[in-house]
N, C-alpha and C positions, 0 to 999 in steps of 0.2 A: 400201849404207853408210845407217848407220840413222841418223845425224845427230847432233851433238852434244848433244841433250836427251835421246834416249834411252839409256838405260844399265842397267849390271844387276849384280845384287850376286853376285860371283864366289863366292861361299862355295856358292851353289845347285849350282855345276858338280859340285860332289862330290869335287874334286879337289882335290890338292896346291896350296897358295896361287901357286906361280909357272907350275903348267901350267894353272892357273884362269885367270888374267892373263892367258897366252897363247893359250886358247882363247878369251876375250873379243876379244882383238884381232885374233885370226883369223876370226869371227863381225862383225868390222867396227864393234864397239861401241869408244864413245872415251872412254867415261865410266863409271868402275867404282865399287863401293862394298864394302867390305871388312868382315868381322867380325873383333873384336880381343880376343873374350872369354878366347880358350884358341887353345894352338897357337902354331904360329913367330911370328903375330905379334900376339900378345898383349904389352903394354909390360912387362909383368914377364919374359918371353922374347926381347924382340927390344931388343939391344944399340944404341948409337949406330953403330957400323959396320954393323949389321944395317939400320937404320933408313937410312943413307949408299946401302946396294946394294940396298934396295927402291925409294926415290927413283929411282935410276938403271934400274933394270931395268923399272918403269912407263914412264918417260920413253922408255926406248929401244922399248918397244912403241907407242909413240903413245898412251898412254893418259892419262887425268886422273883423278885420285881425289876423287869427287865427298863422299863422307862413310865415316865408320866406325859399325859397328856395336854397340854395348854394350849389349847383352842379357845380364842377369845373371839366371837362372832360380835363383827360391826366396829372391833378396833382394829382398824388395817393398819400396816406397817407403812403405808405411802399417805397417810390421811393427817393433814397437819394437827385435826382438830382432835384428834382420839389417840395418838401414837405416845404421848408421854402417858397417857392411862396403861397402854398396851406394855408398855416398856416394863412400868414399877407392878403391874402385875405379874408378867413373865418373872421378871426378877424374885418377888414372891417364890413362885412354884421352883424356881430355881434354887433357891435357899430350901423350899421343903423336901427336894431330890437330896439336897447335900445332907440336911438331916435323916432322912431314910436310906442314903445311901445308895441312890437309884442311879446309873452313869447316866441317862439320858433324856433330857425333854423335850417331845418332838409337838411340832407346831404346825396348821396350816398355814402359807406362807402368801397365796393368793397372787397375783401378778406383781413381781418385782422388776420388771423392767418398763419403758415405752413400749404400749402395742405397736407404734409405726417402727421408732429407729432401733429399738430392742438397747438402749440404751440403760443401766439400771438406775431406779430411781435414787435421788440423792436422799431422799429423807429415809425410802429403807435402808440404805446402805450406813446413814449414819444411827438409826435406830438398834439395826444390828451391829454396827460397832460399839454402841454401849451395853448392849444384851451380852455379845460376844465377851467383852472384858470381863464382867459380872461373871459369866459361866466359868471362866476362864481362872481365874482365883480360884473356884469353889472345885476344879477338876469336873466339871460336865459338860457334855458336850448338847449342844441346841441345835437339834435336825430338822429343818425347814421339810415341809413336803409340798415340793413344787406341786402344780397342776397346768396352768395356762402359759408358762414359760417354756420353750424348749431346751433341752440338754446343753445347746450351744449358750443360749442366754443366763443359765445358770451357771456354768462355768463364767462368764465374765462378772456376774454378782461376788461369785466367791473369790473370784481373782483380785478382784478391789477393795474386797474384805480382807484377803490373807490372815484369816482370822481360824487357828487350827481350832477351836471352839466351836465355831460353826460349822454344822456339816448338812446332809440330807438323809431324810427318812424318805426312801422310793415306795410312794403308793403307783402301783402302775394302773391301776382302774382310774384314779384321779385324773391321771395324764392319759389314757385312754379316751377318757369321756369328754377330755378337752380339746382332743384331735393331735395329741401330742402323742408320739412313740416312746414308750417307756427305754427303749432300748438306747436312744441315741441319749438320755440322762446316765445311764450304765457307761457308756462307750466314751463321753466326753468327761464324767467325772467320778473316775471308780472309785477312787481311794477316799471320796467324798460319802459316800454312803456308810451312815453308822446303823441304819434300822431301816427296817422293809417291813410293810405294812400287807401281807397277802390277802386279795379279795379280788374279784372279777369281774367286767363291766360288758356293757355294748357301746361303741366306738360313738364318740360326739361328731354330726357330720351338720353341712350347713343347713339341710335341712330337716334334721331332728336332734335333741339333744341325746347324749348318751345317758345311758342308768345301769347302775348295781345289780349284778345277777347271782345266783347261785353260783359258788366256788367251781370253774371246771365247764359253766355253760356260758360263757359271753367269750367277748372277743380279744381279750390279753391275750398274748402269745405267752403264758406260763411257764413252758419248757423252755424257751429263747431266754427268759428274763433269767429262771434259775440258773439255767447253763452260765450265761454273762455274769451274773454276779457270782458262781464259784468261780470263773475264770478269772474273775477280780479279786480273789480272794478274799472275799466277804464271809466276816467270821460272827456276824452279827445272828441274833434271832430273828426268826421269820413270825409274825404277829398276825394272827391271822385276824380278819376284821369282817363284823357283815352289819352292818347299817341301817339297812331296807330292807327288814325280813317281818312277814309274820309270824315264823316259826323259827326264831335266830337260835334256841339251843339245838335243834334237830340239824340247821343248814351249819352249824360253826362245828359239829360234832363229824359230818359228812365230808367238809371244807378238811378237815383236820385228817382224815382217811387220805383223802386225795393229796395231799400235800405231801404228808409222809412217805406217800409212795411215788411221790415224782422228786423226791429230797434224794441225793446220794449218799449212801451212809455214812454217817460221822466219823 
């Protein structure tokens, strides 16, 4: 049994949603994250009756939906040509989270600050403020997954926003691949971390790009990250991800076993 704190993003099984949810239950996960930007689970494709059937199906498997994923490739928060569409689609996913009683929506943030000065992007701040207001009215947390921004820069963004409904989804692998130490993100903004994506990767360096690896075989300081989260009183789930694998089910099962051993007893 993986325990209530260890979950999985069912999209990484690369199966149809119902089959993926069933596989998560078979592997003794109790917490799941679902991608909702395309396919059957996107809010523009999921009817009210479809939502009820999904809730019934998930509950029948003994699963709890911890988060929805709102990654919208090509729609950047810093791009004035695409930001309005990004906001509109994000708010629809936030509404779906409300209807499904899911507390967190996570999304890849990309760079939110100027690469030279570190100043927060005005376009991103305005977009996040609009998204945060929408999330706040519905009691949902919108958790950004920073990658290229350092912990100090993310703090500057969050401080300027001053919005309790905007938090951080920590993805240590993404930060390491972009040459950023994930421990600095935890140290600079411990209270803002609302979700954690657990995966491993090699570090990105000037002469080579980082890449995802099997859990425990990369350069992420997994023990250090988990200890820092515990010290920060992180109480959310640890969602396993395996986005780049030829054998995702086996890799996720192995990762679950490793992560369960590393985590202190709940």
